[in-house]
C-alpha positions in Angstrom: 6.7 1.8 -46.9 6.3 1.3 -43.1 4.1 -1.3 -41.8 0.8 0.0 -40.4 0.2 -0.2 -36.7 -3.0 -1.9 -35.5 -3.9 -1.1 -31.9 -6.1 -3.9 -30.5 -7.9 -3.1 -27.2 -9.8 -6.4 -26.7 -10.1 -8.4 -23.5 -9.7 -11.6 -25.5 -6.2 -12.4 -26.9 -7.4 -13.9 -30.2 -11.0 -12.8 -30.3 -13.1 -11.3 -33.1 -11.1 -8.1 -33.3 -8.0 -10.1 -34.2 -10.0 -12.1 -36.8 -11.2 -8.8 -38.4 -7.6 -7.6 -38.6 -6.4 -10.8 -40.1 -9.2 -10.6 -42.7 -8.5 -6.9 -43.6 -4.7 -7.4 -44.0 -4.9 -10.9 -45.6 -1.3 -11.8 -45.1 0.1 -8.2 -45.5 2.7 -7.2 -42.9 1.5 -5.1 -40.0 2.7 -4.1 -36.5 0.4 -5.2 -33.8 0.1 -3.4 -30.5 -2.1 -5.2 -27.9 -3.3 -3.1 -25.1 -4.1 -6.2 -23.1 -0.4 -7.0 -22.7 1.2 -3.5 -23.3 3.1 -1.7 -20.6 2.2 2.0 -20.8 2.9 3.9 -17.6 1.1 7.0 -16.4 2.7 10.5 -16.9 5.6 11.2 -14.6 6.4 14.9 -13.9 10.1 14.0 -13.4 10.1 12.5 -16.9 11.5 9.2 -15.6 9.9 6.1 -17.0 10.9 2.4 -16.7 12.8 0.9 -19.6 9.8 -1.4 -20.2 7.5 1.5 -21.0 6.2 1.0 -24.6 4.6 4.4 -25.2 7.3 5.9 -27.3 7.4 2.7 -29.4 3.7 3.3 -30.1 4.1 7.0 -31.0 7.0 6.4 -33.4 5.0 4.4 -35.9 3.4 6.3 -38.7 0.1 4.8 -39.8 -2.3 3.9 -37.0 -5.4 1.8 -37.4 -7.5 1.5 -34.3 -9.9 -1.3 -33.3 -11.5 -1.3 -29.9 -14.5 -2.7 -28.1 -16.8 -0.3 -26.1 -15.8 -1.6 -22.7 -12.2 -0.5 -23.3 -13.0 3.1 -23.9 -11.2 4.4 -20.8 -7.9 2.9 -21.8 -8.4 3.8 -25.4 -9.4 7.4 -24.6 -6.3 7.8 -22.4 -4.1 6.4 -25.2 -5.5 8.8 -27.8 -5.0 11.7 -25.4 -1.4 10.7 -24.9 -0.8 10.4 -28.6 -2.5 13.5 -29.9 -2.2 15.9 -27.0 1.6 15.7 -26.4 
């Protein structure tokens, strides 16, 4: 079974959202994708993206659990649009 992906969109690196994730998974393996440090570039009509773009890495994982604070809704909404409207 693949590890679940947890997308964390918090402005604090090890804040309450991370504590919730740690509590829920209690030592189970999971893949963490932190929007604070992620490099996701905007859509490019020429389909040319830098090698450091992490969007495809995010899409390839199967199970997605999402945790976000309200003030990150613009980033999060953009991310959801990119995942489900491709």
